[in-house]
Steps between C-alpha positions, in 0.01 A plus 500: 500500500638837398496743796309820456686829445436636852667190649803554275524863613471394863775242463720753323442758772581242768824406321601863473425551868713201593787633284470839666502342846809294409672811364412689817640220713822497297526878528445478875774238528736720296421805713560306819821349358623844390420644842684213664800553272506874574469433872775240476724737307441775757588258780807385305612860450446570868698188582780606266514844663510340843769258383707786359466706818612206713798443272613862514444501875745209522745679269480804728691303763800489266448869417509582871833324539642687198382829647651414837844414361495805273432726797808357664712522183798733493409629153151648473448400136648155542352214302287265717710198400821677599341605828394141565857385439605715793206402718507224759461136405167495685370789287609334177347168601172667597494690171554192284252298708235770450551490123492120491175509699338723239611262225372188676178631652388740227611343171429664162422840653673825412652504846642152440652615169668791675622271777655264243680790331642612835605149595667454163688825533619416850624161380676662203658769717642228723620306191266210567441462127314167518245638744462825307442306178240285674303801626497673161422188299217402734358850477516501120325165496199631690463840332223510241302779336567858398454628855818315597725626219693735725583222747590261219735758350660569838548130567641440149748786528610381844533138386705610200736687731528192723612299197740777396667491838561129454631539146201309364477722193276280287250454782497874562447572131202262487339674797545848353382392155194328646405810699552725197297275267175665604426850373322561829802425717584770750849612605598447135809729503630329814451158343670622182800620699524154652486337160769731363728429796465127442566533126813698583613228741445244223728712278209580269612859477297615200179350637562664836561840335179461300300449820669800664421712193137387516478613863642842412258533209185380678562642847677834439580736789456220753747353751487180292610690190793649687603156624467356151723770350768443764490121465501520120824695515647247741403213266674673209831530683 
């Protein structure tokens, strides 16, 4: 039996209503999910801020020790590392322990990056090259994203210098080249100076001069340009 037209219209209307109800349910689910995501993101951001504050609070303990030894330094403008050299063994141990605590308890935070750079420098200043290399390499391994370019450049430059001090010219060159490979790398003139020094040590005089010339050309009227000019002359002798 063929249903009458009104029954067809009623069935069609019912189907449309069911589709609309399903669409409304889906929309409600999406709205709730979006709200949950936004709430979760807000909580995550709040957690990140809290995490960062705790990390910098821990780093402040090392800052306090630096400030204390600098106040007792004979030279007002003395470098913190030099002041720590002259400080007591207890002060130095407390300083290093504070930095290590930041690294272990607040990993992958900006404060932890800064702590690693300080620990690496202290190790390098005391000629503990293996430990300095470990700090810088570990830091480079965990740095990701554009927001960390400055720390990556600092760690690369420092690691290159560590290799230079050991006469590991090829290793140093790889580090400088890797850091300079990105157009977004920061501290570029400093990294270029490092590369030129290594090329000079490898007796690649013309390549070293080319890098020095590039520094002068791209960073005129800067301290780096002045250094490059002086070192280029020295290479030519």
